[in-house]
N, C-alpha and C positions, 0 to 999 in steps of 0.2 A: 823316747828313745827309747826301742826297742834291746837289750843286752844281746850278745851271742853268743854265743857257748868259749870266744876267745877274747869276749871281754868290746871287741867292736859292737860300735853301737849300730841301731839297724831302723832307719825308716824317717824320717823328717832333718835331724842332726848326721844322718849319713850320707851318706857318696851317695846311693841310691837315690833315684829319683821320687821325688816328696809328695808324687802324683795321690790326691784322693786320703789323704792321711790328714785323722783324724787330729784334735786338740789333740784330747785328753788321750794317754796313750794306753787303749790293750793292747797288748803279743800272744801272742800262739806262739808257741811251743812245735813246728812238725819237724816230724819225722822223713826224712826223703827216702823212699828205698824202690832199688832199681825192680820197675815196670815188673817184669815176668818170672822174674823172680823173688823179689822180696827182700832181696840180699838188702842190707841197712846198708846207706850211702852216705846220711851224714845228719846233720839235723840241725836246723836252723831259725833264728826266733828276729819273729814280723811280725809288725803293727797291724792292728783289725783293718787300720780305710787303706790298709794300701792295700793295688790289684795284682790279679793273676800275671804278669808285665813283671811290675817289684817282684814281685817271687820268685822267677827266672830268674831277674836279670843276677840277683844275691844269690841263687841256684849254678848260675854261671860265675859268679865271682869267689864260691868258696870250697864248689866243689868239681868245677873245670870241666860239667857240657855247656856248650855254644847255649844260649836262649832258644836261636831261632830250630836245631835239635831240638829240643825239648816239648814230649808230649805228657802235661800233666791231669793222672786221671786222682779224684779222692773220691768213696763208694765206686759206684757205678754211670762219674760224669767225667766226663775228658774236661776239665779246663779249659775259658776261654781267656783271653788273655785282659778285655778291659771284667772281668768279673771282680768290684772286692769280695774281701778273700772275710769279711762277718758276714756279706751273703751268703756265702758258699760255708764256711768252719760253721757259721755261729755261733750259740755259747758256747762252744766245747773251748776251752785252754788250750788243749794240746791236740793236733792232727798224727796220720800220716799219708803221707802224699802217693801216690807211682811214677816216677820219673821214668818214662818210656822216651829212648834214645835214636831217634830218623837218623835217618842213611845221609850226610850231608851232601849226598848228592840228585835228593833225591824232594827236597826243604829251599 
């Protein structure tokens, strides 16, 4: 499992769902920024075998943004919940993801 900045395990051995988690833990360092302002919100370590919904769950747990209110953007692509992070991020070790928070009245 990957280790977060706070030392918590993320992935197969963590509380997060282990959906799609690969046996050999390759980790991404994901820097989460506010979608419109690019202000840093935090950094999260997550396994390459996790999917976007796992990343959203971890953002909710660590940053307090409910997963249903999140739209995550990588480059120019809006990420879908079922996409595997290894398919989205490829061989990069560190990535930056924009998080747009939706109004809860409309989700």
